[in-house]
C-alpha positions, 0 to 999 in steps of 0.5 A: 942433469940429463933431460931427454926431449922427444918430438912426438908430432910435427907442424905441417908448415915446416919439414921435420928436419927444420923443426928438429934443428930449431928445437936442438938449437933452442935446447943448446941455448939452455945447456950452454948456460945451465948444468942441464943436458939434452939428449934427444930420444926418438922413441919411448918416454922422454922428460920433455915431450914436444908436440904440435896439435889441434883443438883437443889434443889429449892434455885437457887444455884444448887449443882454440884454432887459428889466431888464438892460443899459440902454445902451452907448456907444463912444469916438470912432473909426471904425465904431461909434466915437462911437455910443450904443445904448439897449436898447429892451426897457427902458421909456423915459419922461420921468419918469413911468415905472415908476421915478421919483425924487421931489422935495420932499415928506417923501421928497425924493430917494427913488424912487417905489414902484410899485405903491403903496397909497393909500386902499385903491387900488393906483397904478402911476404918479404920481397927483394923487389926494387932492390939490386942486392937481393936483400929481402925487405917489407913495408911496416905500413900498408902503403910504402909509397906514401909512408916509406917505412921499411926494414929487412926481413930475417932470412935465417934463424937458428933458434926456436923461440922459448917463452920464459922470463929467464931467457930472452928471445935471441932469434926467431921461429915464429907463428903467424903472430909475433910471440 
């Protein structure tokens, strides 16, 4: 079964090539394990219309601005059926945004706390400060000096996070909130 997607609008937080790649990889996850095939359209009507928008964006389900509803999608059908919309008032990143889930360290699986304090300086993003290997890290509590809790930040993500009970998130493309 062929389901062509089309990206109508992009977030202002990432370049279009990054967003294109993220959606391509996400849809590839589906096509690898189902009979569904996705061939992207650059114009015309597609079965899956993807768009980043703000507030009222044409589907009758307005977003609520920053720090609220992140996205919504519609079941297959006519009109907005099959479409996915993302709130562009949120911060969309590839793993080094305001909220990052760490790997390894002594706080594996926790979230970075931004800002965090290290050697008397506040950090608002992952850093390699204090490391000679260049690995990016963050504290999972405000005061690293007193708590010592840290983890390593992902620096390359290959798949867009899709919200479905049938598919577990394998990589990250996160908003300013972990989804």
